[in-house]
N, C-alpha and C positions, 0 to 999 in steps of 0.2 A: 544477566544472570538468570538461569532457568527458574521457573516457578515450580510449585509442587507437582504439576502435571508434566513437567519436563519441557515447557515452552518458554521461549525467551520473552522477557517483558518488553513491550513496545518502547522505543526511544521517543516516539512522537505519535500522536493520533491525529489523522487528517480525514475530515469528512468530505466526500466527493459526490458529484452528481452523475458520473459516468462509470460504467462497469470496467472500462479499460483505462488504466492510469499509468503515466510514465513516472519512473523514480530514478534519480541519479544521486541520491544521498545528500544533495545540497552541498554547500560549502565549496563550490567550484572544483578546483583541482584536488581537493581533499575528499571529494565524494567517491562514487563508484561508477562503473560503466552504466549507461542509461539502459534500463530494462522496462518493458511494458508488462504490467501485471493485470490479470483479469479477475474480477470479483465475481465468483460463481454464485454465492449465496448473498451474504451481506458484508463480508470483510475479507481482506487478504493482507498478509504481512510480507514485506520485502525481505527476501532471504539474505540480502547484503547488509542492510542497515537497520533492520527491525522496525521500520516505520509501519504503522498499522493504518490501512486505508479502510474506512467504513462508508458504505453506500448509504446516502441519505434516503429516507422514506420517500417513495414516489419518484425516484430518480429514473431517468431513461436508460435504454440499453446501449447508448453510445453509437447508434447507427448513423449512417449518412456520410461515412468516409470511404 
């Protein structure tokens, strides 16, 4: 359900150490297609399942791949 600003409330909040994160919605076959999300500032929300990924302070840029 959208909040007062028109944004969906996160279904889950996940703290991560890398700017690029994979999301498949969890729940195996009940999830969604795997997507890779990039955290530009400090957070990004999955457009499929509304999981909110928050970059931990001091986290790296995810280089080395």
